[in-house]
N, CA, C and O of each residue as an XYZ file, in Angstrom:
372
protein
N     125.392    103.252     93.573
C     125.123    103.074     94.287
C     125.268    104.147     95.923
O     126.348    104.687     96.161
N     124.204    104.300     96.788
C     124.627    104.658     97.967
C     125.035    103.876     99.162
O     124.366    102.853     99.309
N     125.916    104.074    100.019
C     126.288    103.778    101.610
C     125.300    104.584    102.537
O     125.024    105.777    102.409
N     124.915    103.891    103.303
C     124.445    104.878    104.409
C     124.779    103.915    105.571
O     124.619    102.696    105.625
N     125.428    105.020    106.751
C     125.858    104.459    108.170
C     125.122    105.323    109.251
O     125.081    106.541    109.075
N     124.548    104.776    110.341
C     123.428    104.967    111.320
C     124.211    104.728    112.426
O     124.587    103.556    112.454
N     124.681    105.538    113.543
C     125.481    105.378    114.450
C     124.267    105.655    115.705
O     123.550    106.623    115.451
N     123.937    104.894    117.077
C     123.276    105.030    117.680
C     124.401    105.349    119.065
O     125.411    104.703    119.346
N     123.883    106.457    119.721
C     124.801    106.917    120.861
C     123.918    106.844    122.129
O     122.731    107.166    122.193
N     124.718    106.354    123.155
C     124.047    106.814    124.332
C     125.428    107.721    125.098
O     126.577    107.408    125.410
N     124.640    108.929    125.187
C     125.453    110.227    125.586
C     126.669    110.277    124.696
O     126.265    110.628    123.587
N     127.847    110.105    124.672
C     128.799    110.337    123.662
C     129.458    108.936    123.154
O     130.432    108.928    122.401
N     128.899    107.880    123.586
C     129.492    106.476    123.784
C     128.832    106.245    122.737
O     127.788    106.897    122.718
N     129.019    105.462    121.671
C     128.931    104.815    120.318
C     128.433    102.942    121.045
O     129.245    102.088    121.402
N     127.025    102.829    121.053
C     126.299    101.720    121.503
C     126.473    100.322    120.600
O     126.766     99.161    120.885
N     126.060    101.206    119.055
C     125.570    100.729    118.134
C     125.711    101.169    116.480
O     125.975    102.334    116.186
N     125.567    100.419    115.732
C     125.909    100.853    114.092
C     124.979    100.051    113.356
O     124.759     98.933    113.823
N     124.271    100.447    112.100
C     123.664     99.974    111.167
C     123.826    100.359    110.078
O     123.526    101.504    109.740
N     124.506     99.192    109.024
C     125.421     99.642    107.655
C     124.331     99.481    106.573
O     123.630     98.496    106.807
N     123.995    100.124    105.508
C     123.062     99.475    104.670
C     123.225    100.192    103.078
O     123.853    101.243    102.946
N     122.641     99.553    102.011
C     122.992    100.458    100.957
C     121.899     99.982     99.936
O     121.303     98.915    100.084
N     121.599    101.131     98.540
C     121.079    101.041     97.729
C     121.647    100.665     96.419
O     122.847    100.502     96.198
N     120.703    100.545     95.587
C     121.020    100.226     93.997
C     119.939    100.040     93.280
O     119.374     98.947     93.231
N     119.478    101.246     92.554
C     117.602    101.333     92.133
C     117.157    101.249     93.284
O     117.529    101.911     94.253
N     116.225    100.326     93.249
C     115.111    100.540     93.914
C     115.128     99.056     95.579
O     114.314     98.717     96.438
N     116.440     98.686     95.232
C     117.016     97.287     96.020
C     117.488     97.843     97.130
O     118.145     98.858     96.899
N     117.402     97.569     98.184
C     118.322     97.709     99.886
C     118.535     96.641    100.190
O     117.912     95.605     99.954
N     119.901     96.923    101.021
C     120.629     95.785    101.431
C     120.969     96.172    102.900
O     121.442     97.295    103.073
N     120.825     95.562    103.711
C     121.535     95.894    105.365
C     122.551     94.719    105.278
O     122.311     93.574    104.896
N     123.742     95.236    105.713
C     124.942     94.296    105.610
C     125.493     94.323    106.673
O     126.502     93.623    106.758
N     125.164     94.946    107.629
C     125.842     94.875    109.247
C     125.360     95.815    110.534
O     125.503     97.029    110.682
N     124.612     94.636    111.597
C     123.941     95.937    112.638
C     125.383     95.317    113.580
O     125.912     94.258    113.240
N     125.761     95.908    114.445
C     126.992     95.788    115.397
C     127.004     96.752    116.366
O     126.928     97.970    116.211
N     127.132     95.948    117.654
C     126.785     96.213    118.608
C     128.201     96.734    119.844
O     129.301     96.183    119.819
N     127.924     97.597    120.600
C     129.185     97.700    121.235
C     129.791     96.124    122.294
O     129.029     95.691    123.159
N     130.895     95.582    122.105
C     131.436     94.512    123.233
C     130.477     93.221    122.453
O     130.232     92.203    123.101
N     129.994     93.373    121.078
C     129.388     92.615    120.599
C     128.055     91.899    121.451
O     127.689     90.759    121.163
N     127.491     92.578    122.353
C     126.179     91.967    123.116
C     125.191     92.821    122.124
O     125.360     93.939    121.638
N     124.542     92.274    122.048
C     122.839     92.299    121.434
C     122.012     93.093    122.174
O     121.731     92.829    123.342
N     121.509     94.260    121.453
C     120.872     94.917    122.533
C     118.918     94.862    121.656
O     118.884     95.250    120.488
N     118.061     94.573    122.056
C     116.564     94.444    121.104
C     116.377     96.073    120.844
O     116.349     96.818    119.865
N     116.260     96.200    122.337
C     115.784     98.191    121.998
C     116.332     99.074    120.919
O     115.740     99.869    120.188
N     118.082     98.630    121.013
C     118.781     99.607    120.381
C     118.578     99.087    118.580
O     118.513     99.889    117.648
N     118.505     97.526    118.442
C     118.214     97.327    117.261
C     117.092     97.937    116.544
O     117.168     98.542    115.474
N     115.848     97.676    117.374
C     114.581     97.836    117.066
C     114.900     99.755    116.613
O     114.313    100.104    115.589
N     115.459    100.483    117.081
C     115.379    101.480    117.169
C     116.395    101.929    115.904
O     116.193    103.002    115.335
N     117.563    100.994    115.475
C     118.216    101.465    114.208
C     117.287    101.049    113.289
O     116.802    101.854    112.493
N     116.880     99.513    113.303
C     116.267     98.968    112.084
C     114.874    100.155    111.748
O     114.660    100.603    110.621
N     114.115    100.477    112.878
C     113.369    101.521    112.572
C     113.586    102.611    111.663
O     112.922    102.681    110.629
N     114.588    103.595    111.998
C     115.035    104.702    111.279
C     115.467    104.496    110.453
O     115.433    105.491    109.729
N     116.410    102.903    109.565
C     116.870    102.852    108.426
C     115.558    102.128    107.552
O     115.564    102.092    106.322
N     114.311    101.497    108.480
C     113.231    101.332    107.174
C     113.225    102.484    106.503
O     113.568    102.596    105.326
N     112.625    103.865    107.610
C     111.816    104.943    107.455
C     112.633    105.720    106.351
O     112.096    106.294    105.403
N     114.088    105.669    106.596
C     115.072    106.293    105.132
C     114.760    105.484    104.199
O     114.461    106.068    103.157
N     114.699    104.127    104.146
C     114.669    103.363    102.760
C     113.402    103.931    102.134
O     113.305    104.361    100.985
N     112.407    103.867    103.095
C     110.655    104.500    102.651
C     110.959    105.084    102.159
O     111.089    104.715    100.992
N     111.465    106.824    102.530
C     111.610    107.979    101.928
C     112.417    108.451    100.729
O     112.343    109.449    100.013
N     113.448    107.072    100.768
C     114.618    107.222     99.696
C     113.831    106.154     98.359
O     114.424    105.692     97.384
N     112.583    106.003     98.652
C     112.090    105.080     97.440
C     112.223    103.540     97.109
O     111.912    102.960     96.069
N     112.802    103.002     98.349
C     113.205    101.643     97.858
C     111.725    100.655     97.813
O     110.668    101.139     98.218
N     111.766     99.847     97.507
C     110.729     98.744     97.520
C     111.191     97.403     97.424
O     110.363     96.670     96.882
N     112.191     96.871     97.756
C     112.738     95.553     98.057
C     113.933     95.929     98.996
O     114.439     97.051     98.982
N     114.417     94.740     99.951
C     114.936     94.752    101.463
C     115.637     93.398    101.283
O     114.900     92.413    101.279
N     117.220     93.174    101.105
C     117.798     91.942    101.422
C     118.708     92.287    102.877
O     119.484     93.206    103.137
N     118.280     91.225    103.601
C     119.288     91.636    104.944
C     119.192     89.692    105.317
O     118.235     88.917    105.311
N     120.760     89.484    105.623
C     120.919     88.508    106.437
C     120.813     88.339    107.862
O     121.720     88.151    108.674
N     119.623     88.430    108.039
C     119.492     88.319    109.877
C     120.039     87.380    110.834
O     120.223     86.282    110.310
N     120.366     87.434    112.072
C     120.662     86.538    113.284
C     119.185     85.928    113.410
O     118.265     86.375    112.726
N     119.026     84.959    114.254
C     117.691     84.342    114.804
C     117.047     85.558    115.726
O     115.912     86.033    115.719
N     118.095     85.843    116.444
C     117.777     87.207    117.200
C     116.602     88.210    116.330
O     115.386     88.314    116.496
N     117.573     88.908    115.307
C     117.178     89.642    114.683
C     116.032     89.349    113.994
O     115.314     90.350    114.002
N     115.410     88.228    113.263
C     114.538     87.605    112.873
C     113.483     87.865    113.218
O     112.660     88.335    112.432
N     113.198     87.617    114.569
C     112.271     87.779    115.572
C     111.704     88.974    115.626
O     110.499     89.215    115.710
N     113.041     90.104    115.549
C     112.301     91.394    116.037
C     111.994     91.850    114.767
O     111.411     92.933    114.818
N     112.218     91.309    113.329
C     111.854     91.356    112.365
C     110.614     91.191    111.801
O     110.305     91.918    110.857
N     109.818     90.332    112.229
C     108.663     89.722    112.331
C     108.132     90.407    112.954
O     107.085     90.770    112.418
N     108.381     91.016    114.324
C     107.464     91.813    115.196
C     107.085     93.255    114.762
O     106.178     93.990    115.151
N     108.507     93.510    113.413
C     108.415     94.872    113.075
C     107.095     95.316    112.124
O     106.730     96.466    111.877
N     106.360     93.776    111.568
C     105.250     93.362    110.702
C     106.410     93.280    109.022
O     106.083     93.838    107.975
N     107.307     92.715    109.146
C     108.421     92.544    107.999
C     107.697     91.225    107.321
O     107.261     90.321    108.034
N     107.618     91.198    106.084
C     107.171     89.821    105.698
C     108.843     88.998    105.234
O     109.749     89.341    104.475
N     108.611     87.693    106.208
C     109.730     86.634    105.490
C     109.452     86.044    104.321
O     108.531     85.228    104.276
N     110.175     86.347    103.218
C     110.128     85.476    102.017
C     110.980     84.338    101.839
O     110.415     83.390    101.292
N     112.162     84.167    102.142
C     112.931     82.993    101.932
C     114.304     82.950    102.590
O     115.276     83.675    102.379
N     114.199     82.209    103.207
C     116.204     81.909    103.970
C     117.086     81.198    103.375
O     116.746     80.302    102.603
N     118.570     81.525    103.677
C     119.697     80.763    102.799
C     119.901     79.596    103.914
O     119.455     79.539    105.060
N     120.737     78.669    103.183
C     120.920     77.592    104.020
C     122.145     77.446    104.210
O     122.337     76.734    103.224
N     123.634     77.580    104.902
C     124.734     77.047    105.328
C     125.410     75.783    105.182
O     125.041     74.989    106.048
N     126.099     75.413    104.547
C     126.535     73.835    104.687
C     128.109     73.433    105.144
O     129.005     73.917    104.453
N     128.339     72.903    105.840
C     129.846     72.945    105.943
C     129.991     71.588    105.338
O     129.144     70.697    105.273
N     131.569     71.601    104.785
C     131.903     70.261    104.486
C     133.049     70.145    105.141
O     133.871     71.057    105.225
N     133.189     68.893    105.701
C     134.332     68.083    106.513
C     135.680     67.500    105.065
O     135.734     66.766    104.079
N     136.287     68.167    105.627
C     137.769     67.763    104.247
C     138.607     66.544    104.896
O     139.574     66.072    104.298
């Protein structure tokens, strides 16, 4: 298994990071974090595109990503094919 971390800098400041892993031909993005938890679509696009290019270069064929609503819109705009979603249910005890 290979772990990758890509960091987006603005001058010498870290603005965001994306974390992903590979196993065989399966990639998984397990984090996209922003400085002060403020989402920036342009930074997200840059990190996602760079990571997708790296995954393609490394012969990954499948991707799992539990994206937020904002990230999902961006993924569709990047021509990613949405296959399935997961639902979360809360149980009151």
